[in-house]
GUDRENPA-32827 format. One record per residue: z, y, x of N, C-alpha, C, O in turn. Coordinates in nm, 3 decimals. Atoms other than C-alpha are relative to their C-alpha. Layout:
// residues N
+---------+---------+---------+---------+---------+---------+---------+---------+---------+---------+---------+---------+
|    n_c3 |    n_c2 |    n_c1 |   ca_c3 |   ca_c2 |   ca_c1 |    c_c3 |    c_c2 |    c_c1 |    o_c3 |    o_c2 |    o_c1 |
+---------+---------+---------+---------+---------+---------+---------+---------+---------+---------+---------+---------+
|       Z |       Y |       X |       Z |       Y |       X |       Z |       Y |       X |       Z |       Y |       X |
...
+---------+---------+---------+---------+---------+---------+---------+---------+---------+---------+---------+---------+
This chain:
// residues 98
+---------+---------+---------+---------+---------+---------+---------+---------+---------+---------+---------+---------+
|    n_c3 |    n_c2 |    n_c1 |   ca_c3 |   ca_c2 |   ca_c1 |    c_c3 |    c_c2 |    c_c1 |    o_c3 |    o_c2 |    o_c1 |
+---------+---------+---------+---------+---------+---------+---------+---------+---------+---------+---------+---------+
|   0.066 |   0.075 |   0.082 |  -0.030 |   1.604 |   2.853 |  -0.063 |   0.098 |  -0.123 |  -0.012 |   0.206 |  -0.150 |
|   0.055 |  -0.074 |   0.123 |  -0.251 |   1.728 |   2.544 |   0.064 |  -0.023 |  -0.124 |   0.112 |  -0.134 |  -0.147 |
|  -0.053 |   0.018 |   0.110 |  -0.126 |   1.789 |   2.219 |  -0.105 |  -0.059 |  -0.096 |  -0.222 |  -0.021 |  -0.106 |
|   0.084 |   0.051 |   0.148 |  -0.259 |   1.588 |   1.910 |   0.015 |   0.064 |  -0.122 |   0.112 |   0.061 |  -0.199 |
|   0.005 |  -0.048 |   0.131 |  -0.386 |   1.776 |   1.645 |  -0.036 |  -0.074 |  -0.107 |  -0.057 |  -0.194 |  -0.092 |
|   0.046 |   0.089 |   0.115 |  -0.479 |   1.665 |   1.321 |  -0.111 |  -0.035 |   0.016 |  -0.127 |  -0.157 |   0.012 |
|   0.129 |   0.021 |  -0.017 |  -0.834 |   1.687 |   1.377 |  -0.032 |  -0.106 |   0.098 |  -0.105 |  -0.198 |   0.061 |
|  -0.030 |   0.102 |  -0.102 |  -0.786 |   1.480 |   1.706 |   0.013 |  -0.144 |  -0.059 |  -0.053 |  -0.244 |  -0.028 |
|  -0.071 |   0.113 |   0.043 |  -0.616 |   1.232 |   1.525 |  -0.118 |  -0.079 |  -0.124 |  -0.143 |  -0.198 |  -0.143 |
|   0.115 |   0.062 |   0.083 |  -0.896 |   1.208 |   1.258 |  -0.106 |  -0.076 |   0.041 |  -0.157 |  -0.176 |  -0.009 |
|   0.123 |   0.058 |  -0.074 |  -1.159 |   1.159 |   1.504 |   0.012 |  -0.096 |   0.055 |  -0.083 |  -0.174 |   0.062 |
|  -0.017 |   0.162 |  -0.055 |  -1.004 |   0.870 |   1.675 |   0.021 |  -0.088 |  -0.087 |  -0.005 |  -0.203 |  -0.050 |
|  -0.033 |   0.110 |   0.083 |  -0.898 |   0.689 |   1.363 |  -0.164 |  -0.022 |  -0.049 |  -0.199 |  -0.132 |  -0.093 |
|   0.135 |   0.030 |   0.082 |  -1.280 |   0.736 |   1.244 |  -0.091 |  -0.071 |   0.110 |  -0.190 |  -0.134 |   0.071 |
|   0.066 |   0.075 |  -0.103 |  -1.405 |   0.598 |   1.603 |   0.043 |  -0.129 |  -0.009 |  -0.040 |  -0.218 |  -0.026 |
|  -0.068 |   0.131 |  -0.005 |  -1.167 |   0.312 |   1.607 |  -0.066 |  -0.072 |  -0.144 |  -0.101 |  -0.190 |  -0.147 |
|   0.046 |   0.088 |   0.127 |  -1.287 |   0.231 |   1.234 |  -0.164 |  -0.042 |   0.026 |  -0.221 |  -0.143 |  -0.015 |
|   0.155 |   0.035 |  -0.015 |  -1.650 |   0.240 |   1.338 |  -0.025 |  -0.079 |   0.133 |  -0.133 |  -0.134 |   0.156 |
|   0.019 |   0.126 |  -0.122 |  -1.589 |   0.035 |   1.676 |   0.007 |  -0.102 |  -0.035 |  -0.064 |  -0.148 |  -0.125 |
|  -0.025 |   0.127 |   0.027 |  -1.439 |  -0.277 |   1.697 |   0.090 |  -0.035 |  -0.133 |   0.083 |  -0.138 |  -0.200 |
|  -0.064 |   0.007 |   0.120 |  -1.207 |  -0.218 |   1.426 |  -0.055 |   0.069 |  -0.127 |  -0.009 |   0.177 |  -0.165 |
|   0.076 |  -0.044 |   0.094 |  -1.448 |  -0.175 |   1.133 |   0.082 |  -0.025 |  -0.151 |   0.051 |   0.017 |  -0.263 |
|  -0.099 |  -0.010 |   0.148 |  -1.176 |  -0.257 |   0.865 |   0.088 |   0.109 |  -0.020 |   0.202 |   0.083 |  -0.057 |
|  -0.102 |  -0.094 |   0.035 |  -1.016 |   0.056 |   0.826 |   0.085 |  -0.016 |  -0.122 |   0.203 |   0.017 |  -0.133 |
|  -0.072 |   0.016 |   0.144 |  -0.931 |  -0.028 |   0.475 |   0.130 |  -0.092 |   0.007 |   0.224 |  -0.086 |  -0.073 |
|  -0.108 |   0.086 |  -0.027 |  -0.706 |  -0.303 |   0.630 |   0.102 |   0.078 |   0.054 |   0.215 |   0.029 |   0.055 |
|  -0.132 |  -0.065 |  -0.067 |  -0.491 |  -0.041 |   0.800 |   0.067 |   0.079 |  -0.116 |   0.021 |   0.177 |  -0.175 |
|  -0.029 |  -0.057 |   0.167 |  -0.277 |   0.032 |   0.497 |   0.138 |   0.106 |   0.051 |   0.157 |   0.206 |  -0.019 |
|  -0.134 |  -0.099 |  -0.007 |   0.074 |   0.217 |   0.657 |  -0.012 |   0.083 |   0.124 |  -0.087 |   0.054 |   0.217 |
|  -0.036 |  -0.074 |  -0.119 |   0.171 |   0.472 |   0.895 |   0.130 |  -0.043 |   0.041 |   0.221 |  -0.064 |  -0.039 |
|  -0.142 |   0.042 |  -0.047 |   0.454 |   0.373 |   1.118 |   0.028 |   0.098 |   0.111 |  -0.051 |   0.157 |   0.186 |
|  -0.043 |  -0.062 |  -0.146 |   0.666 |   0.537 |   1.368 |   0.126 |  -0.062 |   0.066 |   0.175 |  -0.158 |   0.006 |
|  -0.083 |   0.097 |  -0.065 |   0.934 |   0.418 |   1.610 |   0.134 |   0.048 |  -0.068 |   0.155 |   0.168 |  -0.084 |
|  -0.136 |  -0.044 |   0.050 |   1.297 |   0.407 |   1.451 |   0.108 |  -0.086 |   0.088 |   0.146 |  -0.198 |   0.056 |
|  -0.074 |   0.066 |  -0.155 |   1.513 |   0.310 |   1.784 |  -0.087 |  -0.086 |   0.025 |  -0.206 |  -0.059 |   0.040 |
|   0.101 |   0.088 |  -0.038 |   1.393 |  -0.019 |   1.857 |  -0.116 |  -0.062 |  -0.097 |  -0.209 |  -0.130 |  -0.053 |
|   0.098 |   0.042 |   0.105 |   1.197 |  -0.091 |   1.519 |  -0.087 |   0.088 |  -0.003 |  -0.098 |   0.172 |   0.085 |
|   0.086 |  -0.082 |   0.039 |   0.940 |   0.071 |   1.357 |   0.012 |   0.001 |  -0.170 |   0.044 |  -0.095 |  -0.239 |
|  -0.029 |  -0.010 |   0.128 |   0.947 |   0.209 |   1.014 |  -0.130 |   0.058 |  -0.080 |  -0.207 |   0.138 |  -0.025 |
|   0.121 |  -0.094 |   0.072 |   0.680 |   0.321 |   0.750 |   0.060 |   0.044 |  -0.141 |  -0.004 |   0.051 |  -0.246 |
|  -0.081 |  -0.060 |   0.108 |   0.939 |   0.450 |   0.517 |  -0.007 |   0.140 |   0.050 |   0.065 |   0.173 |   0.144 |
|   0.025 |  -0.111 |  -0.068 |   0.817 |   0.795 |   0.573 |  -0.063 |   0.100 |  -0.103 |  -0.143 |   0.055 |  -0.185 |
|   0.046 |  -0.091 |   0.089 |   0.744 |   1.138 |   0.382 |  -0.087 |   0.109 |   0.100 |  -0.066 |   0.115 |   0.221 |
|   0.089 |  -0.088 |  -0.061 |   0.492 |   1.400 |   0.489 |  -0.035 |   0.131 |  -0.058 |  -0.090 |   0.151 |  -0.166 |
|   0.042 |  -0.142 |   0.070 |   0.458 |   1.762 |   0.451 |  -0.058 |   0.101 |   0.116 |  -0.067 |   0.093 |   0.238 |
|   0.062 |  -0.105 |  -0.112 |   0.311 |   2.043 |   0.602 |   0.062 |   0.112 |  -0.020 |   0.084 |   0.149 |  -0.135 |
|  -0.066 |  -0.112 |  -0.008 |   0.486 |   2.354 |   0.717 |  -0.076 |   0.096 |   0.105 |  -0.090 |   0.061 |   0.222 |
|   0.095 |  -0.075 |  -0.077 |   0.266 |   2.648 |   0.850 |  -0.093 |  -0.081 |   0.084 |  -0.174 |  -0.153 |   0.027 |
|   0.096 |   0.091 |  -0.091 |   0.081 |   2.479 |   1.148 |   0.052 |  -0.119 |   0.049 |   0.023 |  -0.160 |   0.161 |
|  -0.076 |   0.135 |  -0.050 |   0.287 |   2.165 |   1.168 |  -0.024 |  -0.097 |  -0.126 |  -0.040 |  -0.052 |  -0.239 |
|   0.026 |   0.101 |   0.099 |   0.236 |   1.830 |   0.972 |   0.143 |  -0.077 |   0.054 |   0.156 |  -0.114 |   0.171 |
|  -0.131 |   0.063 |  -0.055 |   0.596 |   1.674 |   0.993 |   0.023 |  -0.119 |  -0.095 |   0.027 |  -0.110 |  -0.218 |
|  -0.045 |   0.121 |   0.052 |   0.679 |   1.306 |   0.930 |   0.147 |   0.000 |  -0.001 |   0.211 |   0.046 |   0.093 |
|  -0.153 |  -0.004 |   0.003 |   1.041 |   1.252 |   0.805 |   0.018 |  -0.132 |  -0.069 |  -0.034 |  -0.166 |  -0.175 |
|  -0.054 |   0.118 |   0.098 |   1.212 |   0.918 |   0.731 |   0.013 |   0.036 |  -0.139 |   0.031 |   0.149 |  -0.183 |
|  -0.041 |  -0.036 |   0.146 |   1.256 |   0.881 |   0.381 |  -0.002 |  -0.153 |  -0.050 |  -0.103 |  -0.222 |  -0.066 |
|  -0.029 |   0.148 |   0.071 |   1.400 |   0.548 |   0.242 |  -0.078 |  -0.058 |  -0.128 |  -0.100 |  -0.176 |  -0.153 |
|   0.082 |   0.076 |   0.121 |   1.204 |   0.529 |  -0.084 |  -0.137 |   0.027 |  -0.010 |  -0.199 |   0.005 |  -0.114 |
|   0.135 |  -0.023 |  -0.012 |   0.872 |   0.630 |   0.028 |  -0.054 |  -0.071 |   0.109 |   0.000 |  -0.066 |   0.219 |
|   0.055 |   0.051 |  -0.101 |   0.630 |   0.423 |   0.210 |  -0.163 |   0.097 |   0.018 |  -0.243 |   0.125 |  -0.071 |
|   0.120 |  -0.086 |  -0.030 |   0.341 |   0.635 |   0.379 |  -0.116 |  -0.096 |   0.054 |  -0.117 |  -0.178 |   0.146 |
|   0.091 |   0.090 |  -0.043 |   0.013 |   0.501 |   0.364 |  -0.120 |   0.076 |   0.065 |  -0.140 |   0.195 |   0.039 |
|   0.109 |  -0.070 |  -0.100 |  -0.280 |   0.589 |   0.597 |  -0.094 |   0.074 |  -0.082 |  -0.147 |   0.174 |  -0.033 |
|   0.095 |  -0.097 |   0.093 |  -0.497 |   0.723 |   0.301 |   0.079 |   0.134 |  -0.022 |   0.023 |   0.243 |  -0.031 |
|  -0.073 |  -0.118 |   0.047 |  -0.220 |   0.954 |   0.223 |  -0.008 |   0.090 |   0.138 |  -0.029 |   0.210 |   0.126 |
|  -0.008 |  -0.081 |  -0.102 |  -0.204 |   1.074 |   0.580 |  -0.108 |   0.053 |   0.041 |  -0.111 |   0.152 |   0.115 |
|   0.145 |  -0.048 |  -0.046 |  -0.560 |   1.114 |   0.624 |  -0.031 |   0.117 |  -0.103 |  -0.098 |   0.207 |  -0.052 |
|  -0.014 |  -0.097 |   0.109 |  -0.552 |   1.342 |   0.317 |   0.053 |   0.123 |   0.035 |  -0.004 |   0.225 |  -0.002 |
|  -0.091 |  -0.070 |  -0.038 |  -0.287 |   1.543 |   0.469 |  -0.074 |   0.079 |   0.149 |  -0.077 |   0.199 |   0.174 |
|   0.083 |  -0.045 |  -0.122 |  -0.491 |   1.564 |   0.814 |  -0.087 |   0.089 |  -0.027 |  -0.086 |   0.201 |   0.026 |
|   0.129 |  -0.077 |   0.042 |  -0.804 |   1.686 |   0.645 |   0.041 |   0.127 |  -0.027 |  -0.015 |   0.218 |   0.035 |
|  -0.051 |  -0.108 |   0.050 |  -0.601 |   1.956 |   0.464 |   0.033 |   0.093 |   0.112 |   0.012 |   0.214 |   0.097 |
|  -0.062 |  -0.081 |  -0.133 |  -0.450 |   2.079 |   0.827 |  -0.055 |  -0.012 |   0.113 |   0.026 |  -0.025 |   0.204 |
|   0.066 |   0.040 |  -0.079 |  -0.690 |   2.024 |   1.051 |   0.046 |   0.041 |   0.172 |   0.040 |  -0.022 |   0.278 |
|  -0.063 |  -0.079 |  -0.137 |  -0.542 |   2.258 |   1.330 |   0.138 |  -0.037 |   0.021 |   0.185 |  -0.013 |   0.132 |
|  -0.134 |   0.009 |  -0.018 |  -0.190 |   2.152 |   1.273 |   0.033 |  -0.101 |   0.110 |  -0.039 |  -0.197 |   0.137 |
|  -0.068 |   0.109 |  -0.098 |   0.032 |   1.973 |   1.544 |   0.080 |  -0.093 |  -0.109 |   0.118 |  -0.064 |  -0.222 |
|  -0.067 |   0.107 |   0.097 |   0.190 |   1.653 |   1.410 |   0.137 |  -0.047 |   0.083 |   0.157 |  -0.079 |   0.200 |
|  -0.161 |   0.013 |  -0.052 |   0.564 |   1.602 |   1.440 |   0.051 |  -0.120 |  -0.068 |   0.024 |  -0.129 |  -0.187 |
|  -0.106 |   0.110 |   0.038 |   0.794 |   1.274 |   1.391 |   0.104 |   0.085 |  -0.025 |   0.105 |   0.158 |   0.074 |
|  -0.098 |  -0.102 |   0.015 |   1.099 |   1.500 |   1.267 |   0.007 |   0.081 |   0.100 |  -0.094 |   0.148 |   0.081 |
|   0.049 |  -0.094 |  -0.084 |   1.115 |   1.723 |   1.561 |  -0.068 |  -0.001 |   0.127 |  -0.078 |   0.090 |   0.209 |
|   0.071 |   0.039 |  -0.117 |   0.929 |   1.556 |   1.808 |  -0.163 |  -0.005 |  -0.005 |  -0.222 |  -0.071 |  -0.090 |
|   0.150 |   0.008 |   0.014 |   0.554 |   1.616 |   1.883 |  -0.051 |  -0.145 |   0.020 |   0.006 |  -0.224 |   0.095 |
|   0.065 |   0.143 |  -0.016 |   0.330 |   1.299 |   1.849 |  -0.099 |   0.043 |   0.101 |  -0.150 |   0.155 |   0.106 |
|   0.086 |  -0.014 |  -0.130 |   0.117 |   1.239 |   2.176 |  -0.134 |  -0.092 |  -0.032 |  -0.251 |  -0.069 |  -0.004 |
|   0.107 |   0.095 |   0.027 |  -0.074 |   0.959 |   2.059 |   0.017 |  -0.113 |  -0.108 |   0.114 |  -0.101 |  -0.182 |
|  -0.039 |   0.108 |   0.105 |  -0.095 |   0.635 |   1.828 |  -0.080 |  -0.128 |   0.057 |  -0.175 |  -0.122 |   0.134 |
|   0.079 |   0.140 |   0.010 |  -0.208 |   0.277 |   1.832 |  -0.041 |  -0.071 |  -0.132 |   0.031 |  -0.042 |  -0.227 |
|   0.040 |   0.079 |   0.108 |  -0.355 |   0.070 |   1.575 |   0.074 |  -0.137 |   0.010 |   0.066 |  -0.201 |   0.115 |
|  -0.062 |   0.133 |   0.011 |  -0.156 |  -0.242 |   1.481 |  -0.046 |  -0.072 |  -0.140 |  -0.107 |  -0.012 |  -0.229 |
|   0.066 |   0.086 |   0.123 |  -0.229 |  -0.532 |   1.213 |   0.015 |   0.076 |  -0.118 |  -0.081 |   0.060 |  -0.193 |
|  -0.022 |  -0.019 |   0.117 |  -0.085 |  -0.341 |   0.924 |  -0.031 |   0.165 |  -0.029 |  -0.031 |   0.230 |  -0.133 |
|   0.029 |  -0.163 |   0.047 |  -0.169 |   0.021 |   0.977 |  -0.010 |   0.060 |   0.178 |  -0.061 |  -0.004 |   0.270 |
|   0.003 |  -0.088 |  -0.098 |  -0.118 |   0.300 |   1.263 |   0.129 |   0.022 |   0.067 |   0.213 |   0.052 |  -0.018 |
|  -0.122 |  -0.057 |  -0.022 |   0.184 |   0.376 |   1.478 |  -0.008 |   0.129 |   0.089 |  -0.062 |   0.130 |   0.200 |
|  -0.012 |  -0.148 |  -0.073 |   0.236 |   0.741 |   1.591 |   0.099 |   0.009 |   0.065 |   0.210 |  -0.024 |   0.023 |
|  -0.102 |  -0.004 |  -0.097 |   0.408 |   0.814 |   1.898 |  -0.017 |   0.111 |   0.127 |   0.070 |   0.119 |   0.214 |
+---------+---------+---------+---------+---------+---------+---------+---------+---------+---------+---------+---------+
């Protein structure tokens, strides 16, 4: 399975935004699986060649915040906690990484 680099996710989001999902501005939050649920209470940081999303009860991660980080670290691999992200899907209120 191919690793999802920051630049790949940026490209995919742009393609989806231009395609049938033209309302990128309507995608507000970034979600990850949290057991059987999803959460958007996330913090994002860059360490070396990794973008790490960590659960953070006081912080809602927006798609705009994530895009800024993706642009700054285009060659980085994306992790949720210590697990690599291999894909994403668009949902009503944002994007789910998994």
